[in-house]
Backbone as JSON, one array per atom type, in Angstrom:
{
  "sequence": "XXXXXXXXXXXXXXXXXXXXXXXXXXXXXXXXXXXXXXXXXXXXXXXXXXXXXXXXXXXXXXXXXXXXXXXXXXXXXXXXXXXXXXXXXXXXXXXXXXXXXXXXXXXXXXXXXXXXXXXXXXXXXXXXXXXXXXXXXXXXXXXXXXXXXXXXXXXXXXXXXXXXXXXXXXXXXXXXXXXXXXXXXXXXXXXXXXXXXXXXXXXXXXXXXXXXXXXXXXXXXXXXXXXXXXXXXXXXXXXXXXXXXXXXXXXXX",
  "N": [[6.49, 42.24, -48.26], [9.25, 43.96, -49.41], [12.27, 45.78, -48.11], [13.68, 47.03, -49.84], [12.17, 47.01, -51.98], [10.11, 48.39, -51.13], [11.45, 50.86, -50.94], [12.29, 51.54, -53.66], [9.48, 52.08, -54.55], [9.04, 54.52, -53.06], [10.95, 55.97, -54.05], [10.13, 56.43, -56.63], [7.51, 57.31, -56.52], [7.9, 60.26, -55.2], [9.66, 61.24, -57.25], [8.1, 61.26, -59.25], [6.29, 62.76, -58.34], [7.53, 65.18, -58.1], [8.14, 65.81, -60.71], [5.53, 65.86, -61.8], [4.66, 68.23, -60.49], [6.62, 69.96, -61.84], [5.33, 69.77, -64.37], [2.76, 70.93, -64.15], [3.19, 73.33, -63.46], [3.64, 74.53, -65.75], [1.18, 74.38, -66.93], [-0.56, 75.75, -65.47], [-2.76, 78.19, -64.9], [-2.09, 81.89, -65.12], [-2.52, 83.43, -62.85], [-2.49, 81.9, -61.08], [-0.08, 81.41, -60.33], [0.95, 83.92, -59.48], [2.29, 86.09, -56.74], [1.07, 86.05, -54.29], [-0.4, 83.63, -54.08], [2.02, 81.78, -54.58], [3.14, 82.42, -52.25], [1.33, 81.29, -50.1], [1.41, 78.79, -51.02], [3.91, 77.75, -50.61], [3.92, 78.08, -47.6], [2.47, 76.07, -46.8], [4.05, 73.78, -48.15], [6.46, 74.09, -46.61], [5.44, 73.72, -43.87], [4.57, 71.04, -44.16], [7.13, 69.9, -44.9], [8.45, 70.03, -42.65], [6.69, 68.68, -40.83], [7.06, 66.36, -41.93], [9.92, 65.7, -41.95], [10.42, 65.81, -39.08], [8.84, 63.41, -38.39], [10.26, 61.53, -39.8], [12.96, 61.6, -38.9], [12.32, 60.88, -36.26], [11.53, 58.29, -36.56], [13.81, 57.13, -37.75], [15.73, 57.29, -35.42], [13.85, 55.89, -33.42], [13.7, 53.6, -34.57], [16.73, 52.97, -34.67], [17.43, 52.84, -32.01], [16.0, 50.61, -31.32], [17.06, 48.27, -32.93], [19.79, 48.35, -31.69], [19.05, 47.65, -29.13], [18.16, 45.37, -29.82], [20.28, 43.92, -31.02], [22.07, 43.86, -28.7], [21.03, 42.19, -26.9], [21.05, 39.96, -28.38], [23.61, 39.17, -28.18], [23.78, 39.14, -25.3], [22.11, 36.75, -24.75], [23.87, 34.82, -26.23], [26.15, 34.58, -24.52], [24.93, 34.08, -22.29], [23.97, 31.38, -22.98], [26.4, 29.9, -23.64], [27.28, 29.95, -20.49], [25.4, 28.69, -19.27], [25.54, 26.24, -20.66], [28.16, 25.28, -19.87], [27.36, 25.27, -16.88], [26.08, 23.16, -16.81], [27.53, 21.22, -17.83], [29.17, 20.78, -15.6], [27.9, 19.46, -13.78], [28.05, 17.15, -14.48], [27.32, 13.42, -15.52], [24.67, 13.45, -15.14], [23.54, 15.84, -15.97], [23.36, 15.87, -18.82], [21.26, 15.07, -20.3], [19.68, 17.24, -20.28], [21.62, 19.32, -21.15], [21.62, 18.38, -23.99], [19.26, 18.84, -24.86], [19.21, 21.5, -24.49], [20.96, 22.27, -26.64], [19.68, 21.32, -28.75], [17.18, 22.97, -28.59], [18.53, 25.62, -29.37], [19.76, 25.25, -31.69], [17.35, 24.86, -33.28], [16.23, 27.81, -32.87], [18.37, 28.71, -34.12], [17.97, 28.07, -36.69], [15.4, 29.14, -37.12], [15.53, 31.81, -37.0], [17.74, 32.7, -38.24], [17.6, 31.7, -41.23], [19.06, 29.59, -43.69], [19.97, 30.21, -46.77], [18.82, 28.54, -48.81], [16.86, 27.16, -47.2], [13.33, 27.32, -45.67], [12.39, 30.05, -43.62], [11.41, 28.83, -40.32], [8.15, 29.33, -38.65], [7.54, 31.57, -36.16], [6.58, 30.34, -33.15], [5.07, 31.28, -30.31], [3.84, 29.56, -28.2], [5.2, 27.13, -28.21], [8.02, 27.71, -27.91], [7.77, 28.84, -25.42], [7.32, 26.33, -23.93], [9.28, 24.69, -24.5], [11.18, 26.08, -23.13], [10.02, 25.56, -20.42], [10.29, 22.95, -20.3], [13.22, 22.45, -20.59], [13.88, 23.94, -18.2], [12.47, 22.2, -16.21], [13.77, 19.75, -16.47], [16.49, 20.4, -15.27], [15.61, 21.19, -12.71], [14.72, 18.76, -11.77], [17.0, 17.32, -11.54], [19.14, 15.33, -9.37], [21.36, 16.61, -7.24], [24.29, 15.62, -5.68], [26.49, 16.64, -4.21], [27.57, 19.64, -2.4], [28.63, 21.67, -4.06], [27.59, 20.64, -6.78], [24.95, 21.38, -6.23], [24.82, 24.2, -5.94], [25.61, 24.52, -8.63], [23.44, 23.66, -10.02], [21.47, 25.42, -8.98], [22.39, 27.8, -10.13], [22.2, 26.98, -12.87], [19.41, 26.96, -13.05], [18.51, 29.57, -12.65], [20.29, 30.62, -15.08], [18.85, 29.37, -17.32], [16.09, 30.18, -17.07], [16.31, 32.95, -17.37], [17.46, 32.74, -20.31], [15.08, 31.56, -21.56], [13.18, 33.79, -21.13], [14.52, 35.52, -22.9], [14.72, 34.34, -25.12], [11.98, 34.24, -25.8], [11.32, 36.82, -25.92], [12.76, 37.64, -28.07], [11.9, 36.72, -30.21], [9.29, 37.72, -30.2], [10.06, 40.31, -31.4], [10.82, 40.1, -33.51], [8.95, 40.36, -35.58], [8.63, 42.86, -35.91], [7.84, 46.45, -35.21], [6.91, 48.82, -36.78], [4.22, 50.42, -38.11], [2.33, 50.06, -41.04], [0.38, 51.6, -42.11], [1.19, 54.12, -40.96], [3.17, 54.64, -42.16], [2.61, 54.58, -44.99], [1.23, 57.17, -44.72], [3.17, 58.86, -44.56], [4.6, 58.51, -46.69], [2.94, 59.69, -48.74], [2.95, 62.29, -47.85], [5.37, 62.8, -48.32], [5.44, 62.72, -51.04], [3.77, 64.43, -51.94], [5.16, 66.66, -51.04], [7.15, 66.87, -52.81], [5.9, 67.23, -55.23], [5.44, 70.12, -54.65], [7.85, 70.96, -54.59], [8.87, 70.7, -57.33], [6.72, 72.81, -58.67], [7.53, 75.43, -58.75], [9.74, 75.78, -60.23], [12.22, 75.86, -62.67], [12.58, 73.72, -65.28], [15.49, 72.23, -65.8], [18.66, 70.36, -66.48], [20.13, 70.37, -64.05], [18.17, 70.98, -61.98], [16.65, 68.75, -62.27], [18.64, 66.87, -61.47], [19.14, 67.45, -59.09], [16.54, 66.86, -57.78], [16.25, 63.92, -58.2], [18.31, 63.41, -56.47], [17.66, 64.34, -54.47], [15.0, 62.6, -54.24], [16.34, 59.93, -53.96], [17.49, 60.22, -51.36], [15.25, 60.33, -49.65], [14.21, 58.08, -50.04], [16.33, 56.28, -49.42], [16.33, 56.76, -46.72], [13.98, 55.77, -45.74], [14.31, 52.94, -46.48], [16.49, 52.37, -44.64], [14.8, 52.55, -42.39], [13.14, 50.56, -42.35], [14.6, 48.22, -42.97], [16.16, 48.31, -40.56], [13.9, 47.92, -38.9], [13.2, 44.96, -39.26], [15.12, 43.16, -37.79], [16.31, 40.86, -38.12], [16.71, 39.92, -40.47], [17.31, 40.67, -44.07], [19.87, 43.11, -45.3], [20.95, 44.45, -43.26], [20.8, 42.79, -41.13], [21.06, 41.63, -37.81], [24.01, 40.11, -36.24], [24.61, 36.44, -36.55], [26.55, 35.43, -34.99], [27.1, 35.32, -32.01], [25.45, 33.53, -30.95], [25.97, 31.2, -32.77], [28.66, 31.07, -32.15], [28.29, 29.85, -29.29], [26.48, 27.43, -29.95], [28.73, 25.93, -30.93], [30.24, 25.41, -28.87], [28.84, 23.76, -27.41], [27.83, 20.32, -26.48], [27.49, 17.63, -28.54]],
  "CA": [[7.43, 43.14, -49.48], [11.15, 43.9, -48.73], [12.55, 47.07, -47.65], [14.21, 47.49, -50.99], [11.03, 47.15, -53.13], [9.22, 49.89, -50.68], [12.25, 52.27, -51.22], [12.02, 51.93, -54.83], [8.39, 52.59, -54.39], [9.17, 55.65, -52.33], [11.78, 56.98, -55.08], [9.38, 56.46, -57.96], [6.58, 58.35, -55.72], [8.48, 61.26, -55.07], [10.4, 61.65, -58.37], [7.03, 61.28, -60.23], [5.65, 63.92, -57.84], [8.5, 66.4, -58.63], [7.77, 65.98, -62.64], [4.06, 66.44, -61.96], [4.68, 69.66, -60.32], [7.05, 70.8, -63.08], [4.47, 69.75, -65.2], [1.67, 71.6, -63.58], [3.83, 74.57, -63.07], [3.64, 75.18, -67.11], [0.1, 74.41, -67.28], [-1.45, 76.48, -64.35], [-3.04, 79.9, -65.45], [-0.79, 82.97, -64.59], [-2.95, 84.25, -61.88], [-2.4, 80.84, -59.99], [1.54, 81.61, -60.1], [1.26, 85.12, -58.41], [3.19, 86.04, -55.52], [0.25, 85.24, -53.2], [-0.43, 81.68, -54.53], [3.25, 81.1, -54.38], [3.53, 82.23, -50.45], [0.53, 80.24, -49.68], [1.71, 77.18, -51.38], [5.41, 77.4, -49.79], [3.93, 78.06, -46.25], [2.12, 74.71, -46.59], [5.21, 73.17, -48.19], [7.17, 74.08, -45.23], [4.53, 72.69, -42.92], [4.43, 69.42, -44.72], [8.36, 69.47, -44.79], [8.98, 70.32, -41.28], [6.23, 67.47, -40.35], [7.73, 64.98, -42.69], [11.54, 65.65, -41.52], [10.47, 65.41, -37.79], [8.57, 62.05, -38.57], [11.58, 60.68, -40.5], [14.1, 61.91, -37.47], [12.06, 60.13, -34.99], [11.55, 57.03, -37.1], [15.03, 56.51, -37.72], [15.89, 57.36, -33.89], [13.54, 54.73, -32.66], [14.59, 51.82, -35.17], [18.06, 52.58, -34.49], [17.82, 52.49, -30.98], [15.43, 49.42, -31.26], [18.06, 47.38, -33.4], [20.88, 48.36, -31.17], [18.81, 46.93, -27.97], [18.03, 43.84, -29.91], [21.69, 43.2, -31.11], [22.7, 43.63, -27.4], [20.16, 41.01, -26.48], [21.6, 38.62, -28.93], [25.06, 39.11, -27.58], [24.17, 38.49, -24.14], [21.7, 35.64, -24.97], [25.22, 34.05, -26.51], [26.96, 34.39, -23.29], [23.9, 33.04, -21.09], [23.98, 30.01, -23.47], [27.53, 29.35, -23.18], [27.38, 29.8, -19.14], [24.48, 27.44, -18.91], [26.09, 24.76, -21.12], [29.36, 24.91, -18.86], [27.43, 24.83, -15.41], [25.38, 22.01, -16.84], [28.58, 20.07, -17.73], [29.7, 20.64, -14.38], [26.77, 18.54, -13.0], [28.42, 15.81, -14.65], [26.54, 12.94, -16.66], [23.25, 13.9, -14.83], [23.09, 16.87, -16.89], [23.53, 15.35, -20.29], [20.06, 15.11, -21.01], [19.73, 18.97, -20.12], [22.74, 19.83, -22.14], [21.4, 17.81, -25.47], [18.19, 19.39, -25.07], [19.41, 23.19, -24.47], [21.44, 22.32, -27.85], [18.3, 21.01, -29.71], [16.7, 24.45, -28.85], [19.45, 26.88, -29.67], [19.78, 24.86, -32.98], [16.13, 25.18, -33.59], [16.22, 29.03, -32.85], [19.36, 29.54, -34.87], [17.38, 28.05, -37.97], [14.5, 29.93, -37.32], [15.78, 33.28, -37.18], [18.81, 32.9, -39.32], [17.55, 30.47, -41.97], [19.87, 29.42, -44.48], [19.24, 30.6, -48.1], [17.79, 27.56, -49.56], [15.88, 26.6, -46.15], [12.76, 28.34, -45.63], [12.23, 30.19, -42.41], [10.46, 28.26, -39.43], [7.04, 30.21, -38.09], [7.65, 31.62, -34.53], [5.52, 29.87, -32.08], [5.43, 31.54, -28.79], [3.6, 28.34, -27.31], [6.22, 26.25, -28.45], [9.05, 28.21, -27.37], [7.48, 28.5, -23.8], [7.07, 24.82, -23.69], [10.65, 24.11, -24.77], [11.89, 26.66, -22.09], [9.86, 24.9, -19.53], [10.9, 21.57, -20.21], [14.56, 22.65, -20.26], [13.75, 24.18, -16.62], [11.8, 20.96, -15.45], [14.93, 18.69, -16.3], [17.34, 21.03, -14.49], [15.18, 21.02, -11.7], [14.41, 17.11, -11.35], [18.09, 16.55, -11.18], [19.3, 15.18, -7.95], [22.76, 17.04, -6.96], [24.84, 14.95, -4.72], [27.43, 17.65, -3.55], [27.18, 21.35, -2.4], [29.07, 22.16, -5.59], [26.43, 20.27, -7.62], [23.52, 21.91, -5.58], [25.13, 25.35, -6.21], [25.84, 24.57, -10.15], [21.88, 23.54, -10.13], [20.71, 26.55, -8.84], [23.01, 28.56, -11.1], [21.57, 26.62, -14.05], [18.25, 27.21, -13.24], [18.85, 31.0, -12.92], [20.43, 31.03, -16.41], [17.78, 28.8, -17.98], [15.07, 31.12, -16.96], [16.82, 34.07, -18.22], [17.48, 32.34, -21.38], [13.66, 31.32, -21.73], [12.42, 34.87, -21.42], [15.14, 36.36, -23.74], [13.97, 33.63, -26.37], [10.25, 34.69, -26.18], [11.44, 38.32, -26.33], [13.51, 37.87, -29.49], [10.75, 35.89, -30.99], [8.22, 38.67, -30.51], [10.76, 41.26, -31.82], [10.77, 39.33, -35.02], [7.73, 40.78, -36.13], [9.01, 44.36, -36.1], [6.83, 47.25, -34.61], [6.36, 49.6, -37.61], [2.63, 50.56, -38.4], [2.27, 50.25, -42.45], [-0.78, 52.79, -42.46], [1.6, 55.3, -40.69], [4.39, 54.42, -43.25], [1.76, 55.29, -46.02], [0.96, 58.43, -44.82], [4.68, 59.51, -44.31], [4.97, 58.4, -48.38], [2.02, 60.54, -49.27], [3.57, 63.51, -47.32], [6.63, 63.15, -48.86], [5.23, 62.93, -52.47], [3.08, 65.94, -51.85], [6.28, 67.69, -50.92], [8.07, 66.8, -54.07], [5.04, 68.21, -56.05], [5.76, 71.52, -54.3], [9.23, 71.47, -55.2], [8.5, 70.97, -58.88], [5.7, 73.79, -59.03], [8.03, 76.62, -58.89], [11.21, 75.54, -60.74], [12.25, 76.15, -64.01], [13.35, 72.34, -65.4], [16.82, 71.53, -66.49], [19.29, 69.27, -65.85], [20.62, 70.52, -62.65], [17.42, 70.77, -61.34], [16.27, 67.04, -62.29], [19.63, 65.87, -60.85], [18.74, 67.72, -57.49], [15.25, 66.28, -57.35], [16.52, 62.72, -58.11], [19.32, 63.09, -55.15], [16.56, 64.46, -53.25], [14.25, 61.47, -54.03], [17.03, 58.93, -53.4], [17.69, 60.45, -49.99], [14.4, 59.78, -48.7], [13.79, 56.26, -50.18], [17.35, 55.8, -48.4], [15.78, 56.81, -45.18], [12.84, 54.62, -45.64], [15.19, 51.44, -46.72], [16.83, 52.25, -43.39], [13.81, 52.27, -41.39], [12.59, 49.22, -42.59], [15.7, 47.27, -42.62], [16.22, 48.24, -38.71], [12.69, 47.29, -37.98], [13.38, 43.89, -39.36], [16.86, 43.19, -37.76], [17.21, 39.57, -38.12], [17.04, 39.35, -42.29], [17.95, 41.77, -44.99], [21.27, 43.71, -45.62], [21.69, 45.11, -42.11], [20.65, 41.89, -40.41], [21.83, 41.41, -36.75], [24.87, 38.82, -36.73], [24.29, 35.31, -35.64], [27.72, 35.01, -34.37], [27.18, 34.98, -30.73], [24.61, 31.98, -31.17], [26.69, 30.05, -33.57], [29.91, 30.53, -31.06], [27.77, 29.49, -28.23], [26.49, 26.43, -30.3], [29.87, 25.55, -31.11], [30.95, 25.02, -27.66], [27.93, 22.74, -26.92], [28.07, 18.86, -26.82], [26.73, 17.21, -29.76]],
  "C": [[8.57, 43.84, -48.57], [11.35, 45.3, -48.62], [13.04, 47.65, -49.01], [13.06, 47.93, -51.75], [10.15, 48.45, -52.56], [10.17, 51.09, -50.86], [12.3, 52.44, -52.4], [10.65, 52.49, -55.16], [8.42, 54.26, -54.2], [9.96, 56.76, -53.18], [10.74, 57.31, -56.04], [8.3, 57.62, -57.53], [7.04, 59.69, -55.89], [9.07, 62.02, -56.26], [9.16, 62.01, -59.1], [6.32, 62.61, -59.71], [6.1, 65.21, -58.42], [8.2, 66.64, -60.03], [6.44, 66.31, -62.52], [4.17, 67.92, -61.51], [5.36, 70.6, -61.03], [5.84, 70.86, -64.23], [3.15, 70.69, -65.31], [1.82, 73.06, -63.74], [3.82, 75.78, -64.55], [1.97, 75.34, -67.45], [-0.95, 75.41, -66.38], [-1.64, 77.74, -65.04], [-2.23, 80.68, -64.7], [-1.36, 83.41, -63.24], [-2.8, 83.15, -60.55], [-0.58, 80.83, -59.42], [1.8, 82.96, -59.69], [1.85, 85.09, -57.33], [2.55, 85.45, -54.22], [0.13, 83.8, -53.19], [0.91, 81.09, -54.09], [3.58, 81.27, -52.66], [2.66, 81.49, -50.04], [1.0, 78.81, -49.7], [3.2, 76.7, -50.67], [5.24, 77.52, -48.48], [3.47, 76.38, -45.96], [3.15, 73.84, -46.93], [5.99, 73.1, -47.14], [6.95, 73.34, -44.23], [5.03, 71.31, -43.28], [6.16, 68.96, -44.67], [8.94, 69.22, -43.32], [8.31, 68.89, -40.43], [7.2, 65.97, -40.65], [9.27, 65.02, -42.21], [11.57, 65.28, -39.96], [10.05, 64.0, -37.66], [9.83, 61.25, -38.95], [12.71, 60.75, -39.53], [13.67, 61.13, -36.46], [12.09, 58.7, -35.44], [12.85, 56.29, -37.09], [15.74, 56.5, -36.24], [15.52, 55.92, -33.29], [14.04, 53.59, -33.32], [15.74, 51.53, -34.77], [18.21, 52.18, -32.98], [17.19, 50.96, -30.31], [16.42, 48.05, -31.66], [19.37, 47.39, -32.62], [20.5, 47.49, -29.91], [18.62, 45.43, -28.34], [19.47, 43.0, -29.99], [22.45, 42.88, -29.77], [22.15, 42.54, -26.78], [20.56, 39.83, -27.02], [22.94, 38.19, -28.29], [24.87, 38.54, -26.08], [23.26, 37.18, -23.83], [22.83, 34.48, -25.19], [25.83, 33.67, -25.43], [26.21, 33.22, -22.25], [23.98, 31.65, -21.61], [25.34, 29.08, -23.12], [27.68, 29.0, -21.77], [26.29, 28.79, -18.88], [24.89, 25.98, -19.25], [27.32, 24.41, -20.09], [28.82, 24.48, -17.46], [26.73, 23.53, -15.7], [26.29, 20.97, -16.91], [29.44, 19.76, -16.57], [28.88, 19.81, -13.53], [27.26, 17.12, -13.31], [27.25, 15.1, -15.57], [24.99, 13.13, -16.28], [22.76, 14.91, -15.72], [23.39, 16.84, -18.32], [22.23, 15.5, -20.86], [19.68, 16.65, -21.13], [20.72, 19.35, -21.35], [22.2, 19.41, -23.8], [19.87, 18.6, -25.7], [18.38, 21.26, -25.03], [20.17, 23.1, -26.05], [20.6, 22.0, -28.81], [17.4, 22.42, -29.97], [17.13, 25.55, -29.4], [19.46, 26.2, -31.27], [18.4, 25.55, -33.7], [15.82, 26.56, -33.95], [16.95, 29.48, -33.92], [18.55, 29.58, -36.43], [16.36, 28.89, -38.21], [14.72, 31.3, -37.66], [16.62, 33.86, -38.09], [18.95, 31.92, -40.27], [18.61, 30.64, -43.05], [19.05, 30.0, -46.0], [18.14, 29.72, -48.9], [16.78, 26.8, -48.7], [14.85, 27.56, -45.72], [12.68, 28.84, -44.12], [11.14, 29.41, -41.58], [9.48, 29.37, -38.73], [7.49, 30.44, -36.79], [6.3, 31.23, -34.13], [5.69, 30.11, -30.88], [5.06, 30.24, -27.68], [4.8, 27.44, -27.09], [7.57, 26.59, -27.82], [8.76, 28.39, -25.81], [7.5, 27.03, -23.49], [8.36, 24.44, -23.72], [11.46, 24.75, -23.57], [11.29, 25.89, -20.74], [10.37, 23.57, -19.08], [12.25, 21.56, -20.06], [14.66, 22.86, -18.31], [13.49, 23.16, -15.76], [13.26, 20.03, -15.37], [15.9, 19.2, -15.6], [16.87, 20.71, -12.87], [14.97, 19.63, -10.76], [15.9, 16.51, -11.38], [18.59, 16.72, -9.62], [20.81, 15.28, -7.37], [23.04, 16.16, -5.74], [25.75, 15.53, -3.44], [26.82, 18.7, -3.56], [27.72, 21.77, -3.76], [28.2, 21.63, -6.9], [25.3, 21.32, -7.33], [23.74, 23.57, -6.05], [25.28, 25.78, -8.03], [24.12, 24.56, -10.53], [21.28, 24.63, -10.14], [21.06, 27.71, -9.67], [22.42, 28.22, -12.47], [20.08, 26.96, -14.27], [17.67, 28.59, -13.49], [18.87, 31.25, -14.29], [19.45, 30.38, -17.31], [16.46, 29.65, -18.01], [15.28, 32.1, -17.88], [16.92, 33.81, -19.82], [16.19, 32.33, -22.23], [13.36, 32.62, -22.26], [13.1, 35.74, -22.61], [14.47, 35.66, -25.17], [12.66, 34.13, -26.91], [10.44, 36.4, -26.49], [11.76, 38.47, -27.81], [12.28, 37.21, -30.49], [9.77, 37.17, -31.28], [8.74, 40.0, -31.41], [10.83, 41.12, -33.35], [10.05, 39.9, -35.92], [7.73, 42.13, -36.5], [7.85, 45.2, -35.44], [6.52, 48.7, -35.58], [4.99, 49.47, -38.08], [2.94, 50.93, -40.03], [1.17, 51.31, -42.78], [0.21, 54.19, -42.22], [2.73, 55.74, -41.64], [3.87, 55.2, -44.62], [1.53, 56.78, -46.07], [1.96, 59.4, -44.99], [4.85, 59.49, -46.18], [4.16, 59.64, -48.9], [2.56, 61.97, -48.98], [4.55, 63.87, -48.13], [6.58, 63.4, -50.72], [4.74, 64.16, -52.65], [4.31, 66.96, -51.77], [7.12, 68.03, -52.18], [7.27, 67.51, -55.01], [5.31, 69.93, -55.78], [6.81, 72.19, -54.77], [9.36, 71.6, -56.7], [7.6, 72.29, -59.26], [6.65, 75.09, -59.61], [9.4, 76.52, -59.33], [11.07, 75.97, -62.27], [13.16, 74.63, -64.78], [14.36, 72.73, -66.28], [17.6, 70.6, -66.11], [19.91, 69.36, -64.37], [19.48, 70.48, -61.89], [16.75, 69.43, -61.32], [17.36, 66.4, -61.73], [19.39, 66.31, -59.31], [17.6, 66.66, -57.03], [15.68, 64.86, -57.47], [17.53, 62.7, -57.11], [18.3, 63.17, -54.01], [15.44, 63.04, -52.87], [15.04, 60.05, -53.55], [17.48, 59.11, -52.0], [16.48, 59.79, -49.06], [14.03, 58.47, -49.04], [15.16, 55.63, -49.51], [16.9, 55.59, -46.92], [14.79, 55.77, -44.99], [13.06, 53.29, -45.68], [15.91, 51.54, -45.11], [16.22, 51.82, -42.02], [13.51, 51.06, -41.51], [13.32, 48.17, -42.61], [15.98, 47.24, -40.89], [15.18, 47.55, -38.38], [12.45, 45.72, -38.35], [14.9, 43.41, -39.37], [17.32, 41.55, -37.86], [17.19, 39.1, -39.74], [17.28, 40.89, -42.65], [19.57, 42.06, -44.83], [21.74, 43.87, -44.26], [21.27, 44.18, -40.76], [21.75, 41.7, -39.19], [22.72, 39.96, -36.9], [24.16, 37.7, -35.94], [25.61, 34.72, -35.0], [27.71, 34.48, -33.17], [26.32, 33.71, -30.34], [25.2, 30.87, -31.51], [28.1, 29.9, -32.68], [29.47, 29.68, -29.95], [27.49, 27.98, -28.72], [27.63, 25.58, -30.64], [30.46, 25.09, -30.06], [29.73, 23.86, -27.05], [28.25, 21.3, -27.09], [27.07, 18.63, -27.8], [25.82, 16.09, -29.21]]
}
C-alpha cells in the first residue's frame, strides 16, 4: 500500500469521524450535552490530542533523521565507489577483473534500488549481496603487486572494498523501512476518535466544515510524510541516485 493511498484513507477516516461527531451531536439526548458531560469529553479529547500530537512529532522526527542518515550514506557510498575504482585503475591490468566486477555490482544495486518505471524491482537478497562483496574482496586480495606503490594501492583497495560491502548490506536492510503498521493503525484510530470529538460540540456550517477539511488534510499530510521518508528509495521523496550514477559513469565499461 503506497503512502498516498494511506494518506487518503487517513483523510477519509478523520473527516468521516468529524461528520459522525456532528451527526451524533444533534441526535444525543439533551442531558448528554450538559456542561458536566461536555467537560469530561473535552478532557478525554485533550488527552488523546496530546498523545497523538506527541506520537506524530516523534514519528516525523525519527523518520526524518533516518532519511537524512541514509541520504548521507548514499553520498558516502558514491565517493567510496569512485575512490575504489581509481585505486584499482592504478593497479594496472591486474586490477581490471576487480574493476569489471565492481561495475557489475554497482549496476545491479542501482537497478534494484532505483528501478526504471518499466523494469520491476529486483528483490533484495542479503546472501547474494554478501557473496558479491566477498568475491570483490577476494579478487583484490589475490592480486600480486610488484611495486611498493601497488602494494599500498592494494591495501587501500581492500579497505575501500570492505567499507563498500558493509554499506551495501546496510542500505539493503534499510530499504524495508522500520515503521510498525499496527502502531500506525492505532495512531489513525486515535486521530479518527479525536475528530469525532471535534464534531460533537460544534454547530455545522461552511466555516466549520472548511476547518475540519483542513485539519483532516493536515494529519493526512503528516502521515504521508512519515511513510514517504520511511521508504526513502521510492515514491515522491526518494533519495537521489545521482552519487551512484556519477560513480558508475566513471567506471571502466
